[in-house]
C-alpha positions in Angstrom: -15.4 7.2 -6.5 -11.9 6.1 -5.2 -12.7 2.3 -5.4 -13.5 2.7 -8.8 -10.4 4.5 -9.2 -8.4 1.2 -7.1 -10.1 -0.9 -9.3 -9.1 0.6 -12.6 -5.8 0.5 -11.1 -5.2 -2.5 -10.6 -6.5 -3.7 -13.8 -4.2 -0.9 -16.0 -1.2 -2.4 -13.9 -1.9 -6.5 -14.7 -2.2 -5.1 -18.2 1.1 -3.2 -18.5 2.5 -6.0 -16.2 1.2 -8.5 -19.0 2.0 -6.0 -22.5 5.9 -5.6 -21.0 6.6 -9.1 -20.1 5.2 -10.3 -23.8 7.7 -8.0 -25.6 10.3 -9.9 -27.5 13.7 -9.0 -25.8 17.3 -10.0 -26.4 16.4 -13.5 -25.3 13.1 -13.3 -26.8 10.7 -12.4 -24.0 7.6 -14.6 -23.0 6.6 -14.0 -26.8 8.5 -17.2 -27.6 7.0 -18.7 -24.8 3.3 -18.7 -25.8 4.0 -21.3 -28.9 6.8 -19.3 -30.9 8.4 -16.3 -31.7 8.0 -13.7 -34.1 7.1 -15.6 -36.4 3.3 -16.2 -35.0 3.2 -12.6 -33.9 4.9 -11.9 -37.3 1.7 -13.2 -39.0 -1.1 -11.8 -36.6 0.2 -8.5 -37.0 1.8 -8.0 -40.2 5.5 -7.8 -41.8 6.9 -6.0 -38.7 5.9 -8.1 -35.8 4.3 -7.0 -32.9 6.7 -4.8 -32.0 5.5 -1.4 -32.5 2.1 -2.2 -31.5 3.3 -3.4 -27.9 5.0 -0.6 -27.7 2.4 2.0 -28.1 -0.1 -0.2 -25.6 3.1 -0.1 -23.2 3.4 3.9 -23.4 -0.6 4.2 -23.2 -0.4 2.0 -20.2 2.2 3.4 -18.9 0.3 6.8 -19.0 -2.7 5.9 -17.9 -1.1 4.7 -14.5 0.7 7.9 -13.6 -2.1 9.7 -14.2 -4.4 7.4 -12.3 -1.4 7.2 -9.4 -1.8 11.2 -9.2 -5.1 11.8 -9.1 -5.7 8.9 -6.5 -2.6 10.8 -4.8 -4.0 14.3 -4.9 -7.5 12.6 -3.4 -6.1 11.1 -0.3 -3.6 14.2 0.3 -5.8 16.0 1.9 -7.4 13.1 4.2 -3.8 12.1 5.5 -3.2 13.5 8.9 -0.2 15.1 10.3 0.6 13.5 13.4 2.2 10.5 13.7 1.2 6.6 15.0 3.0 7.4 17.9 1.1 10.2 18.8 -1.7 9.0 17.8 -1.4 6.1 20.6 -0.4 8.6 23.0 -3.2 10.8 23.1 -5.2 7.7 22.6 -3.7 6.0 26.0 -4.4 9.6 28.0 -7.9 9.6 26.9 -8.5 5.8 28.1 -11.0 5.7 31.0 -8.2 4.2 33.1 -6.5 7.5 33.5 -9.4 8.8 35.2 -9.2 6.0 38.1 -7.6 6.6 42.0 -4.2 6.2 42.3 -3.4 3.2 44.2 -0.4 3.9 46.3 2.4 1.8 46.1 3.1 -0.9 48.6 -1.1 -1.0 49.5 -1.7 -4.7 48.4 0.9 -7.5 49.5 0.2 -11.1 49.2 -3.2 -10.5 48.7 -3.5 -8.5 52.1 -4.1 -4.7 52.1 -1.6 -2.9 53.8 -1.9 0.7 54.8 0.1 3.4 53.0 3.5 4.4 54.5 2.8 7.6 56.5 5.9 9.9 57.4 7.2 9.7 60.9 6.5 12.3 63.3 8.7 13.3 66.4 
């Protein structure tokens, strides 16, 4: 289900980006790049041009974007752990098998030769 939502979300994002970029702005937008400005789109979409259609598509796609983002947020809300990455790393290091190995006293191995651990002086 979550993978399906991500796929739909990606499609909505791409369509929303395209619809926003193709709208005519003060500078003409990308509408002029695709073979003409208002004349080309005006003949296809009627006398007012493509502005009302693209505005409605933008509103619909933006609403879908918001709804899908909220649904995905609600789905993953329960799956997020409350511990930080640093805490997880500490727990992993403490639970590693190397933790159970015996400790080698400092100075026990020098130059490839094993020396006895330092002993306290006796009086």
